C-alpha positions as CSV (number, residue, x, y, z in Angstrom):
1,M,-19.9,7.2,19.8
2,S,-20.6,10.6,21.3
3,H,-19.7,13.8,19.6
4,F,-17.0,14.4,22.2
5,D,-15.4,11.0,21.4
6,S,-15.6,11.9,17.7
7,V,-13.4,14.9,18.1
8,R,-10.5,12.7,19.5
9,Y,-10.5,10.5,16.4
10,L,-10.2,13.3,13.8
11,R,-6.8,14.5,12.9
12,V,-5.9,18.1,12.1
13,V,-4.5,18.6,8.6
14,T,-2.7,21.9,8.0
15,L,-1.4,22.5,4.5
16,A,0.8,25.2,3.0
17,L,-1.0,27.6,0.7
18,T,0.8,29.5,-2.1
19,G,0.0,31.9,-4.8
20,S,-3.2,33.4,-6.2
21,A,-5.7,32.8,-9.0
22,G,-7.9,35.4,-10.7
23,L,-11.1,35.1,-12.7
24,G,-10.2,35.5,-16.4
25,A,-12.3,35.8,-19.4
26,C,-14.9,33.1,-20.1
27,L,-13.1,29.7,-20.4
28,E,-9.6,30.9,-20.6
29,S,-7.2,28.1,-20.0
30,E,-4.5,29.7,-17.9
31,A,-4.6,30.0,-14.1
32,T,-1.8,31.4,-11.9
33,G,-0.6,30.3,-8.5
34,P,-2.2,26.9,-8.3
35,R,-2.6,24.9,-5.2
36,G,-0.9,21.5,-5.6
37,E,0.7,20.3,-8.8
38,V,-0.7,21.6,-12.1
39,V,-1.7,18.6,-14.1
40,D,-2.0,18.6,-17.9
41,A,-5.1,16.5,-17.5
42,P,-6.1,14.0,-20.2
43,Y,-9.7,15.4,-20.1
44,M,-11.6,18.5,-21.2
45,L,-14.8,20.4,-20.5
46,E,-17.5,19.7,-23.0
47,Q,-20.5,22.0,-23.1
48,V,-23.7,19.9,-23.0
49,V,-26.2,22.8,-22.7
50,G,-26.2,26.5,-22.6
51,G,-28.7,29.4,-22.2
52,L,-30.1,28.2,-18.8
53,S,-31.2,30.6,-16.2
54,S,-28.7,30.5,-13.3
55,P,-28.2,26.8,-13.0
56,V,-27.1,25.8,-9.5
57,D,-27.5,22.1,-9.2
58,L,-27.5,18.9,-11.3
59,V,-28.9,15.6,-9.9
60,A,-29.8,12.2,-11.3
61,P,-32.4,9.9,-9.7
62,P,-31.2,6.4,-8.8
63,G,-31.1,4.2,-11.8
64,D,-32.3,6.9,-14.2
65,T,-30.6,7.9,-17.5
66,R,-31.8,11.5,-17.2
67,T,-30.2,14.3,-15.4
68,F,-32.2,17.2,-13.8
69,I,-30.8,20.7,-13.7
70,V,-32.0,23.2,-11.0
71,E,-32.5,26.8,-12.3
72,Q,-32.3,29.3,-9.4
73,P,-35.3,31.3,-10.3
74,G,-37.5,28.3,-9.6
75,R,-37.5,25.7,-12.4
76,I,-36.1,22.2,-12.8
77,R,-35.1,21.1,-16.4
78,I,-34.5,17.6,-17.7
79,L,-31.4,16.8,-19.8
80,T,-31.5,13.6,-21.9
81,A,-29.1,12.2,-24.4
82,D,-31.1,14.1,-27.0
83,G,-30.6,17.4,-25.3
84,L,-32.6,19.7,-23.0
85,V,-36.3,19.0,-22.8
86,A,-38.3,22.1,-23.6
87,Q,-41.0,21.7,-20.9
88,P,-39.8,22.2,-17.3
89,F,-40.0,19.2,-15.0
90,L,-41.1,21.6,-12.2
91,D,-41.9,25.3,-12.3
92,I,-42.5,26.9,-8.9
93,R,-41.4,30.4,-9.7
94,D,-44.7,31.6,-8.3
95,R,-43.6,30.7,-4.8
96,V,-39.8,31.3,-5.0
97,R,-38.0,34.5,-4.1
98,F,-35.0,34.7,-6.5
99,G,-32.1,37.1,-6.2
100,G,-28.5,37.0,-4.8
101,E,-28.2,33.8,-2.7
102,R,-31.9,33.2,-2.7
103,G,-34.0,31.0,-5.0
104,L,-34.5,27.3,-5.8
105,L,-31.2,26.0,-4.4
106,G,-31.2,22.2,-4.1
107,L,-32.8,19.0,-5.3
108,A,-32.8,15.4,-3.9
109,F,-34.6,12.4,-5.3
110,S,-36.0,10.0,-2.8
111,P,-34.2,6.7,-3.0
112,D,-37.5,5.1,-4.0
113,F,-38.2,7.7,-6.7
114,S,-38.6,5.1,-9.4
115,S,-41.6,3.6,-7.6
116,T,-43.1,6.6,-5.8
117,G,-42.1,9.6,-8.0
118,R,-41.2,11.6,-4.9
119,F,-38.4,14.2,-4.6
120,F,-37.5,17.1,-2.4
121,V,-36.4,20.6,-3.1
122,H,-34.8,23.4,-1.0
123,Y,-35.9,27.0,-1.9
124,S,-36.4,30.5,-0.5
125,D,-40.1,31.3,-0.2
126,L,-41.6,34.6,-1.1
127,D,-40.6,36.0,2.3
128,G,-37.0,34.8,1.8
129,N,-37.3,32.0,4.3
130,T,-36.0,28.5,3.8
131,T,-38.5,25.8,2.7
132,V,-37.8,22.1,2.2
133,S,-40.7,20.4,0.4
134,R,-41.7,17.1,-1.2
135,F,-43.3,16.9,-4.6
136,E,-44.6,14.0,-6.7
137,L,-44.8,13.2,-10.4
138,S,-47.9,13.9,-12.4
139,G,-49.3,11.3,-14.7
140,D,-46.4,12.2,-17.1
141,P,-43.0,10.9,-15.9
142,S,-41.3,14.0,-17.4
143,V,-43.5,16.5,-15.5
144,A,-43.9,16.9,-11.7
145,D,-47.2,18.0,-10.1
146,A,-46.6,21.5,-8.8
147,D,-49.8,21.2,-6.7
148,S,-48.5,18.1,-4.8
149,E,-46.2,20.1,-2.6
150,A,-45.9,18.9,1.0
151,I,-43.8,21.2,3.2
152,Y,-41.5,19.5,5.7
153,L,-39.3,22.2,7.0
154,Q,-39.5,26.0,7.2
155,V,-36.8,28.1,8.8
156,D,-36.9,31.9,9.2
157,Q,-33.9,33.6,7.5
158,P,-32.9,36.9,9.3
159,F,-30.9,38.1,6.3
160,S,-30.8,37.5,2.5
161,N,-27.5,35.5,2.3
162,H,-26.0,32.4,3.8
163,N,-29.1,30.2,3.2
164,G,-27.1,27.1,2.4
165,G,-28.9,25.2,-0.3
166,Q,-27.8,21.6,-0.6
167,I,-30.1,18.7,0.3
168,A,-29.1,15.0,-0.1
169,F,-30.1,11.6,1.1
170,G,-27.3,10.0,3.0
171,P,-26.4,6.4,2.8
172,D,-28.5,5.9,6.0
173,G,-31.6,6.9,4.1
174,F,-32.1,10.2,6.0
175,L,-32.4,13.6,4.4
176,Y,-29.5,16.0,5.1
177,V,-30.1,19.7,4.8
178,G,-27.3,22.4,4.8
179,L,-28.2,25.7,6.4
180,G,-25.9,28.7,6.6
181,D,-25.6,31.0,9.7
182,G,-28.4,33.2,8.6
183,G,-26.3,35.9,6.9
184,S,-25.2,39.4,7.0
185,A,-21.4,39.3,7.8
186,N,-19.4,37.9,10.7
187,D,-22.3,35.9,12.1
188,P,-23.9,38.7,14.1
189,L,-26.4,36.4,15.7
190,G,-23.8,33.9,16.8
191,S,-25.7,31.1,15.0
192,G,-22.6,29.1,14.1
193,Q,-21.9,28.1,17.7
194,D,-25.5,28.1,18.9
195,T,-27.1,24.6,18.8
196,G,-30.3,26.2,19.9
197,T,-30.9,27.4,16.4
198,L,-31.0,25.4,13.1
199,L,-28.9,28.0,11.4
200,G,-25.2,27.3,10.8
201,S,-25.9,23.6,10.9
202,L,-26.2,20.4,8.9
203,L,-29.6,18.8,9.7
204,R,-30.6,15.1,9.5
205,L,-34.3,14.4,9.1
206,D,-36.5,11.4,8.7
207,V,-38.8,12.3,5.8
208,W,-40.2,8.8,5.1
209,A,-43.6,9.6,6.6
210,P,-46.0,12.5,5.7
211,P,-44.9,15.9,7.3
212,P,-43.9,16.9,9.8
213,Y,-40.5,15.2,9.7
214,R,-39.4,12.8,12.4
215,I,-36.1,13.0,14.3
216,P,-33.7,10.0,13.7
217,S,-32.9,8.4,17.0
218,G,-29.2,8.6,16.4
219,N,-29.1,12.4,16.1
220,P,-26.5,13.6,18.6
221,F,-28.5,16.3,20.5
222,V,-31.7,14.4,21.1
223,G,-32.7,15.0,24.7
224,D,-30.5,18.0,25.2
225,P,-32.9,20.9,26.2
226,D,-30.5,23.5,25.0
227,A,-30.0,22.1,21.5
228,R,-32.2,21.3,18.5
229,D,-32.8,17.6,17.8
230,E,-32.5,18.1,14.1
231,I,-28.8,19.0,14.2
232,W,-26.2,16.5,12.9
233,A,-23.2,18.9,12.8
234,Y,-22.8,22.7,13.5
235,G,-20.2,25.5,13.3
236,L,-20.8,26.1,9.6
237,R,-20.9,29.4,7.9
238,N,-22.5,28.6,4.6
239,P,-22.3,24.9,3.6
240,W,-23.4,25.5,0.0
241,R,-22.5,22.1,-1.3
242,F,-21.8,18.8,0.5
243,S,-21.6,15.1,-0.6
244,F,-21.1,11.6,0.7
245,D,-18.6,9.0,-0.6
246,D,-17.3,5.7,0.7
247,G,-18.1,6.3,4.4
248,F,-17.1,10.0,4.4
249,L,-18.9,13.3,4.4
250,F,-17.4,16.2,2.4
251,I,-18.6,19.8,3.1
252,G,-17.5,22.9,1.2
253,D,-18.0,25.7,3.6
254,V,-17.9,29.2,2.2
255,G,-15.6,31.6,4.1
256,Q,-15.9,35.2,5.3
257,N,-12.8,37.5,4.7
258,R,-9.8,35.3,4.4
259,W,-10.2,31.5,4.1
260,E,-12.3,28.9,2.2
261,E,-12.5,25.4,3.6
262,I,-13.4,21.8,2.9
263,N,-14.3,19.6,5.9
264,T,-14.3,15.9,5.9
265,A,-15.4,13.4,8.5
266,P,-16.6,9.8,8.7
267,E,-20.2,10.0,7.9
268,Q,-21.3,8.3,11.2
269,F,-19.6,10.9,13.4
270,A,-22.3,13.0,14.9
271,G,-22.3,16.3,16.7
272,L,-19.1,17.7,15.2
273,N,-18.3,21.4,15.6
274,Y,-16.6,22.8,12.5
275,G,-15.6,26.0,14.3
276,W,-17.4,29.0,12.7
277,N,-17.5,31.7,14.0
278,R,-14.7,31.0,16.5
279,L,-12.6,30.0,13.5
280,E,-12.4,30.8,9.8
281,G,-10.6,28.0,8.1
282,D,-8.1,26.8,10.7
283,M,-7.4,30.4,11.9
284,C,-8.9,32.3,14.8
285,F,-11.8,34.6,13.6
286,Q,-12.6,35.8,17.1
287,Q,-9.7,37.3,19.1
288,G,-8.2,34.9,21.5
289,C,-10.3,32.0,20.3
290,S,-9.7,28.4,21.3
291,V,-9.8,25.4,18.8
292,G,-10.8,23.1,21.6
293,G,-13.7,20.9,20.7
294,T,-13.7,21.9,17.1
295,I,-12.8,20.0,13.9
296,L,-10.3,21.9,11.7
297,P,-10.7,21.8,8.0
298,T,-9.1,19.0,5.9
299,L,-8.2,21.7,3.4
300,S,-8.3,25.5,3.3
301,Y,-7.1,28.2,0.9
302,P,-6.8,32.0,1.2
303,H,-8.8,34.7,-0.6
304,S,-5.7,35.5,-2.6
305,D,-6.6,32.2,-4.4
306,G,-10.4,32.4,-4.6
307,C,-13.3,33.8,-2.7
308,S,-16.1,31.2,-2.5
309,V,-15.5,27.4,-2.4
310,T,-17.8,25.2,-4.5
311,G,-17.8,21.8,-2.9
312,G,-18.0,18.8,-5.3
313,Y,-17.9,15.0,-5.5
314,V,-15.6,12.1,-5.4
315,Y,-15.4,10.9,-9.0
316,R,-16.7,7.3,-9.4
317,G,-17.3,7.2,-13.2
318,A,-15.7,5.1,-15.8
319,A,-14.7,7.6,-18.5
320,L,-11.8,9.1,-16.6
321,P,-9.9,6.3,-14.9
322,T,-7.0,8.6,-13.7
323,L,-9.5,10.7,-11.8
324,F,-11.2,7.8,-10.1
325,G,-11.4,8.2,-6.3
326,H,-10.4,11.9,-6.4
327,Y,-12.6,14.6,-4.8
328,V,-13.2,17.4,-7.3
329,Y,-14.0,20.9,-6.2
330,G,-13.7,24.5,-7.5
331,D,-14.1,28.2,-6.7
332,Y,-17.0,30.4,-7.8
333,C,-14.8,33.5,-8.2
334,S,-11.6,32.1,-9.7
335,G,-13.1,29.3,-11.8
336,W,-10.4,26.8,-11.3
337,I,-11.1,23.1,-10.7
338,R,-8.9,21.1,-8.2
339,T,-8.8,17.6,-6.8
340,F,-7.3,15.5,-4.0
341,R,-7.6,12.0,-2.7
342,L,-8.6,11.3,0.9
343,V,-6.3,8.7,2.3
344,G,-7.4,7.7,5.8
345,R,-8.0,11.2,7.2
346,E,-5.3,13.0,5.3
347,I,-5.2,14.3,1.7
348,A,-2.9,13.2,-1.1
349,D,-2.3,14.0,-4.8
350,E,-3.5,17.6,-4.7
351,Q,-3.8,18.8,-8.2
352,T,-5.0,21.8,-10.2
353,L,-6.5,20.6,-13.4
354,E,-5.2,22.5,-16.4
355,L,-8.7,23.2,-17.8
356,P,-10.5,26.3,-18.9
357,L,-11.6,28.5,-16.1
358,V,-15.3,28.2,-15.4
359,P,-16.8,31.7,-14.7
360,N,-19.2,31.8,-11.7
361,L,-18.8,28.1,-10.9
362,T,-21.9,27.4,-8.9
363,S,-21.9,23.6,-8.6
364,F,-20.8,20.2,-9.7
365,G,-23.2,17.3,-10.5
366,V,-23.1,13.6,-11.1
367,D,-25.2,11.6,-13.5
368,G,-26.6,8.1,-13.1
369,V,-23.3,6.4,-14.1
370,G,-21.1,8.6,-12.0
371,E,-19.8,11.1,-14.7
372,L,-19.1,14.6,-13.5
373,Y,-20.7,17.9,-14.6
374,V,-19.7,21.5,-13.9
375,L,-22.2,24.3,-13.8
376,S,-21.7,28.0,-14.5
377,Q,-24.2,30.6,-13.2
378,N,-23.8,32.2,-16.6
379,G,-26.1,29.5,-18.0
380,D,-23.7,26.7,-19.1
381,V,-23.4,23.1,-18.1
382,F,-20.2,21.2,-19.0
383,R,-19.3,17.6,-18.7
384,L,-15.8,16.4,-17.8
385,V,-14.8,14.1,-20.7
386,P,-11.6,12.5,-22.1
387,A,-9.5,14.8,-24.2
388,R,-9.8,14.2,-27.9
């Protein structure tokens, strides 16, 4: 199916938006102006670790009982049932530029990690440019070999913000890399609508051989002299967090002045244009814009309700059966946590969970059995658990 055909199969979902929410004191339980029904949820946030340095990602390798927490300055820590392991799993602070939206931003374990010990990271190098590298374990399964780095992708970043950060292996076995539009404000370079640059795009790479990466044959722009072969989707401003579930791709794309958005599409649909910077959310950003050829958000909310969407995951754990099948997301500024179910290509059961606000909510994470974690840049990691 071509990327033009894909557009015809995706429906536009426009939802009413009401109210506002503000960032309260740490872990206050009241939020105002929720989107969707406020649910007195039968669960709570349980702190599992504190005192971390700007945690921004939490990932579990396939079949592993451990979880791995990414600290933005350049370390990865291991969390076990006994608590936080004192020795870092990986420490690359000597090659990471940390500050603002830069740093060590993402982690993805190879699907064959249990046999190869290989994993990938996404970080800002000392010049502030994007680097995606592969590392391997040392002789100790709890310590990676920092000298084993093999660099697969480097992308110049013209500004210090909108670097993206998420990397993840898709169900197809390829590595997906989220890159923002390159930063500043208003996309001054026009990267979002320019398929001749990797910026403002979701990339799809074959990293199963030594570097450099290979281009999967199904990538939509292969053979187009005006586009980069690596691009899977474009028109993104800052896809900070994305995830896959049950045949769908979910992207939380951080907005500019007015709107935050979550995009969804069948994972096999290639070449989709999510609209930035012609659009912000489902509204025109450029005067007199046209929505033709773009995919409008599945959900959007205004900056009276939050200022930076934190994309999450569809819950597939066992501890919270009433949440099963719901996509869980939040907002960095307001700290609320919300959910919806994707039914076909529309959303249902929108809810604001009546939970404590999480200040500086940077990310969600999932452990090896599908349970959900919430990360605060202030240094805390929480797990969503049944209420006592």
